[in-house]
N, C-alpha and C positions, 0 to 999 in steps of 0.2 A: 459301592454305587458306580455304575458305568457312566462314561462321559464321551460324547461325540467330539473328537479332537478337531480344532482349527476350523470350525464351521464358518466363522467370520472371515478368515483368511481365504478360504476356498470360494465363498459366495459373498464378496463384499457388497454387491449390489442389493443383497437381501437385508443388509444391516446398516443402512445409512444413518448419519447423524444430522439432526435438524440444525439449520443455521440460526443465528440470533434473531433474524427477521422472522423466520418460521416459528420459532419458539414464542415470539411476541404474539403471533396469531393464536397459538394454542392458549396462551395466558388469557386472551380475551374471552375464550369460550369455556374455560375450565376452572375447576377448583383444585387447590393443592391439598394432597392428603398424605399423611405419614403412616407407614407400615413398620412394625417392629421386626427384628430379625426372625426369620422362620415363618412369618405370617403370610398367608396365601392371598394374592390379589384376585385370582380366579382359579377355577378347577376345570379340567377337561370334561366335556359334556355339558358344561354350563352354557346357557343361551343368554343373549342380551348382556354379555359381559363387557366390562369397560375397556376402552382403549387408553393406554397409559404412555405418557412421555416422561422419561426419567429426568429428575432434577438433581438428585444426589443419592448416593448409596448404590444398590445393585438389584437386579431382577434376574433370577434363575428361571429359565424355561425348561420344564421337566416333562418327560414322557414316561407314563406308567403302562402304556397299552400292551407292551410285550411281557408284562409280569414283573419286571424289575425296574426300579427307578433309574432313569437315565437323564443326565443334564444335556440338553441339546445345545444351548447357548446361554451365556451370561451377558446381560446388558449392564455395562459398568461405566459408560460415558454419558455425561449430561447431553440430552438431546436425542438419545436412542429411544426407540419406541417398540411397544409390543403390538400384537394383533395380526390378523390376516383377513381374507375375504369374508369370513364368518361374522366379523364385526359389521359388515354391510348387509349380508344376506339374512341375518338372524339365525344362522346355523350355530351348532355347538362348537365350543373351543376344542382345538385339537390337542392341547397340552395344558399343564398346570403352570402357573406363574407364582413364584415365591420370593419374598424379600430376602436379600442377602445383606445382613447388617441393617441398621436403621436406614430406612429408605423414604425419600420424598418423591412423589410423582404428581403430575398433572393428570386428572382423571376426566375422561370424556365419554358420555354415553353414546350409543349407536346413532340415535336420532340427531344429536348435535354433530357427530362426526359426518353424517350425511349432509348436514347443512354446510359444514366447512368445505366439504368436497365439492358441493354445488356452487358455493359462493367465492371460494378463495383458491384460484388456480395455482397461486404461488406455493401452496402446500398440497393441494389435492393431487397434482400430477405425480409428485414424489411418493405420496402414500399409496396411490393406486398401483403404480409400477412396482413398489415394494411388495404389496400384497400379492400381485400376480407372480412375482419371482419367488416368494416364499412358498406358494403352492408347488411350484416346480422343484424347489429344494426339498420339501417334505417327501415328494415322490422319489427323488433321486437318492435320498438317504434311506429309503425303504422303511419309513416309519410304520410300525405295525398297525396303528389305528384300530379300527374295528376288526374283530376276527369273524370270518365266515367259515364255519366248519360243516362240511358236507361232501357228498360224493360227486365226482365229475360226471357221473352218469345220471344224476338227479335233475329233473326239470326244475324243481323248486330251488335247488342250489344255483342253477344257472340264472333263474329269474332274479334272485336276490343279488347275485354278483352283477348282473346286467343293470339292475336298478341303481345300485350304489355307484357303479362305474360311470354311468351316464349322468349322475347327479354330482360328480366330482367329489365323492366321499372317499376319504382314504381308508383302505381296508386291506387285510391280508387273508387270502383264501387258504384254508388248510384242508387238503383232500383226504378224506378218511380211508381212501383206497391205498394211498402211497406214503403219507406223512408219518414219520416215526413218533412224533409227539402227540398224536391224536389220542391214544389211550389215556395218557396222563391228564390231558385237557378235559376230556369227557368225564373222567373221574372227579376232577376239580369241580365241574359244574353239575355233577350227579346226573348226567345225561347218558342215555343208552344210544348206541349207534343208530338204531331204527327211529330215534326221535329227532335226528338231524334232518335238514340243516338247522343250525342255530346261528344267531348273530349276538356277539357279546362285545363289551368294552372292559378290558382287564377282568377283574372280578367284581366290578361295580354292578353290572346288570347283564342279563341274558334274555333273549327272545327266542322261543321255539317256533321254527318255521313261520315267521311273521309274514303277513301280507305286505305288499308295497305301501299301502296306506298306513299300516302300523309302524313301519320303519320311518316313513315320512313324518308321522306325528312324534315319534321318539326323538328324531333328529331335528325337529322343528323346522322342516322345510315345507311343511303344509300349514297354511294359515287358517285361523278361525275368523269368520266374517261377521260383521255387524249388518244384519239383514235390513236395517233401516237406512243404510248408506246407499247413495246413488252415485255411480261412477259416470264420468264423461265418456270413457271408452273402455269397454271390456274386450279382451282378446282371447279367443278360444284357440289354443295351440301355440306352443313356444318354439316353433321352428324359425328359420331365418326371416320369413315374412312377419311373423308375430313379434319376434324380438326387435326387428327394425321399427315396427309400428310403436312398440313400447318405448324405444329410445326417443323417437321423434315426438311421440305424444306427450310423454312425461317432460321432456326438455322444453316443450312449448306450453307447459302449464296445465295440461289436461290431467284430471284425476284418472289414472290408468291402472288397470289390473290385468295380469296374464294368468289364465287358468290352463295348466298343462297336465295332461293325464299321466305321463311317465317321467319325462326329463326334458330340460331345455335342449334345443338343437334339432329336434325332429329327425327326419330321414337323413338330413345332412350330417348329423352327429354320428351316423353309422359308417361314414366314409373315413378310411384310414388317411387319405390325403386328397385335398382339393387343390388342383394345380392351375385351374383356369379362372380363378377369382381375382379380379383386378386389384393390383397393389401388393400381391404376394407372389413374386416371381419364383420363389423356391417352394411355394405351396404351404398349406397349413392343414392340420387335421380338423375334421368336423368337430371333434371334442374341444379343441382349442378355440375354434370360432364360436361355439356355443358358450364356452366359459367366459370369453372376453365380452361377448354381446350381452350376456346376463349381467355381468358386473357393470357394464355401461348403462344398461337400463336401470339398475339399482342406483347408480350414481345420480341419476336425474329424478329419482323418487318413485319410479314405477313399482307397484306391488306385484309380487309373484307368488303363486302357490302351486306346488308340485303335488301330484297324486290327487288332483282335483278334476275328476272326470265329469264332464257335463252329460247329464242323462237326457235332458229335454230343454227345448227352447219354446217359450210361450210368448205371445204378442198381445199385451194388454195396454190399451190406450196408446200412448206414445213410447212406453217403456218396455223394451224387451226384458224378459225375465229368464234367467238361466237357472235351471234346477240341477244341482249336483247329485251324484249318486248317493251321497250320504244324507240327502234331504235338505241341505242348505240351499238358499235362494240368493241370487245376485241380480240386482237391478241396475240398468245402465241406460244412458241416453243414446249411445251408439254402440254398435257391435261389429267387430271384425272376425269373420270366420277364416281362420288360418290353421284349421285342424289337420291339414296336410293329407297325405295318403300313406298307406302301408303296403309293403311288398306282398304280392299275392303268394298264398301257400301253394306248394307243389301238389298237384292233384295226382298223386301216385300212391300205390299200395304201400303201407307201412310207414308213411311220412308222419302221421299224427303222433305215433308212438315215440318218435325221436325228436320232435320239436324241442329245442333247448337242450338236447342230449345227443347231438350229432348232426342235427339239421339247424342251420342258423340263417338269419336274415340281416346280418351285419358282419363286417370284417374289421375289427379293431384289435388292439393288443390283447383284450380279454379273450376273444374267441381264438386268437392266434396261439394261445397257450396250448391248445390241443394238437397243434400241427407239427411239432418238432420232429423232423425226420420221418414223417408219415405222408401218405398220399391223400389228397383232398380233391373235391370237385367244386367248381364254380359254375353256376348255371345262369346264363343271361348274356345279352350282346350289347348292353348299354355301357355308359361310362362308369357307373357304379360297379358293375361286374368286372370291367377292365382294371379299375383301381384295386379291387379286391384280389384279383388274380396276381397282379404284380406284387402287392403287399404280402400275400400268403406265400408266394414263391420264395421269399426271403427266409421263411421258417420251414416250409414243407420240403419233403423229398421231391414230390412231383405234384403239379397242379393240372388237372384236366379242366379245360374251359369248354363247356358245352353250349353250342348255339343251335337253334332250330333251323336257321337258314344256312346259306352257303357263302355269305359275304359279311365278314366281321366289320367292315367299314360302313355298312348300311346304318348302323345305329350307334357307332362308337367314334369318338374323335380320333383323327388320324394319328396324333402324337401317342395316344394310348395303344392303338392297334399295332403301330410300328414297334413300340416297346415290347409288346407281347410277342411279336414275331422274333425279337432279338433275345428273349429270355429262354435259356436252354431248357429249364425244367418246367415250362408251361407247354402242354400239348393241346392244341386247338382241335376240337372234334366238331366238325360241321355237320349239319343236318342230323343232329343227335339229340335224343330225349331220354330221360330216365323213366323206366316203367315200374320199378320196384326197389324199395329200400329195405334191407334186413340186417339182422345181427342179434346177438344175445343181449348183453347189458348196454351195448352202444352200437352205433352204426359200424358195420364191418364190410358190407358189400352193397353194390347196386347193380341192377340189370339195366342196360341201355339198348336202344335200337336206333339204327339209321333209318330215318323216315323216308329216304329215297330208295335204298337198296333192300330195306327190311332186314338187314344183317343185325344179329343180336350178339351181345358180348357182356361179360361180367367184369366189373372193376372192383378191386379190393381197395377200400378207402376208409378213412376214419371220420371224415366230416363232409357234409354237403352244404355249400353256401349258395343261397338262392337270391337272385336279383332279376325277377322275370316280369317286371311291370308292377303297377300299383293300383289299389282300389282306394277311392276317396273315403275319408272318415266323415261321412255325412249322415249316418244313421240316426243322429240325435236331432236333425232338423225337421221342422214341420212342413206341411205341404205348401204353405205360403212362400217358401223359399224354393224357387224353381231350379231344377237340375236337368242336365242332359240325360240321354239314354244310359250313360255309364255312371251317373250319380254325381258328376262334377257340377259345381254351382255356376249358374249362368249369371253374367253381369253385363252392365252397360248396354250397348246396342243390341245384344242378344235378347234382352227382355223389354226393350223400348216399346214394342208393339204388343206386349203380353197383356192379357186381360187382368193380370194380377197387379200391373202398375197403375196406380190410381191418380198420380199427380199430373199437373199440366206440364211441368218442366220435364225434360228428358232425364233419365237416370245418369248419375255420374259414372265415369268409366268403370269403376270397381264396385259400384252399387248393385245390390241384388234386386230381386223383384219386390222386396219390401224396403221402403224408405228408411234410411239411417242404418241399414245393415249392409256391410261390405264383405267382400271375399278377396283373398290374395294368396299367392303362392300355389302350391301343387293342387290344392283343393278346388281351385278355380278352373272352370272350363276354358280350354284353349290357351292356358298359360304356358309360357316357355319353362320347361322343367329344368331350370338351372338355379343355382344358389344366388347368383347375382340378380337374376330376374325377380326371385322371391323377395330379396332385400329391397329392390327398387319398388315393387308393388306395395310392400308393407309401409315403406317410407311415404309413398304417394298417397296412401289411404288417409294419412293424417290431414293432408290438405283438404280432402273431401269431407272429412269429419268437421273441420272448422267451418266449411261452407254450409254444411247441414245445420250445425249448432247455431249459426247466426239467425236462423229462422225458427229455432226450436221453441 
């Protein structure tokens, strides 16, 4: 049996011990249970598993995901506790927990743990900070977690990896093109190479090329709904605006639910680093922002369902009805449209063939894996493109930054454009556009043209990263919700004189052309396309929801 050495010594902040005062709080909310030596407290993959505080004995935390049993850590001091963010999100356990010797523990279910966190700050702050730190520890020790086996040139492999990464699910990608252990693993699962990609946990289960919804259901990050339930506030889209509304709505007692198509964080989660967000002078990644905001919303009791794509909104009496793609219906008193926007696809020959297999619309650690020592292109002149170019330059041999105009400062913050100028392996190509993308199994070359001189050239690259503006995700909205000529949702004074507005009172600042339905963030017409603005709008929405519900 393998063992991870000195994990407690290396990461003491991930393994604190509760004080006598904190243990007394635990005693109020829990029952004491005894486990015999070798008996399991919970298993990896189990959902709604218990949170345990050790009273006496010991608890071994085991990892089997790599094929061999490995002891990650042993809790052997009274007041130590098990658990991670999955205890709050309803996700599956990342590891097994087994009694070492006769063991007495305080057991707390997820719902009770949520109540403790909401009501007892003396304990909640420590538990939440520990859970956040444990996620970082599991990533740093490279826990195998789920296995994703598939080709780096497969669009489905990329889709699965992208979905898991954005949803903070620990996994290891095994590339069938290069990894030496592939043959043995496929033999174990009785899978042929052409049947990949697959997702598996140890030898417990395997999914062949699953859809995102199938993965979400397997990992219990997708909720099943009671169609008789009526929410105070439903939020479509879990980007910064939606997550901010979820935090403030739930914390102020509103029955709140967030419906997210892909993963919390929205477009912000695709950013490798956000440096101009207030309170984070050294910056933070979009992924970290999304993770922390999601945990914060859950702390206050907001419900969240991933892979819950909204197909249609209907307006019946005073209750908006959201119809999901799987046929489920959600009824709500008020609605926030925060479905955001998505980067436009490059309209060039050959692009569609390489989406997710050489053409990308995000620049995170996952996409950066393809860049080691190779040339790549970043297309766009905004802050997202600038951050992507700087981030990718750390991995790539060379980054070509293509902009259609001749002034990088026209759409990019000066601190970013200055940094690009100072980065030796970034080449800025002004007045330049891609006309064709081609290659065999993956992107190999692109044709580009200078739109002023009409000079043509060929660049040998392995990846194209596109950040060229965004289209609003409003295809699911009915005609009653007015949008501008580009599809962005109108609010406030923009619809005050509209024939669709039926009330005597003027619409609230973020209210749409239908009463009780609001819009915030990138999906809103004339919004400031910044993370801080989206967070502010989402937070502000809750005040207008309260105003509306007073007369409901």
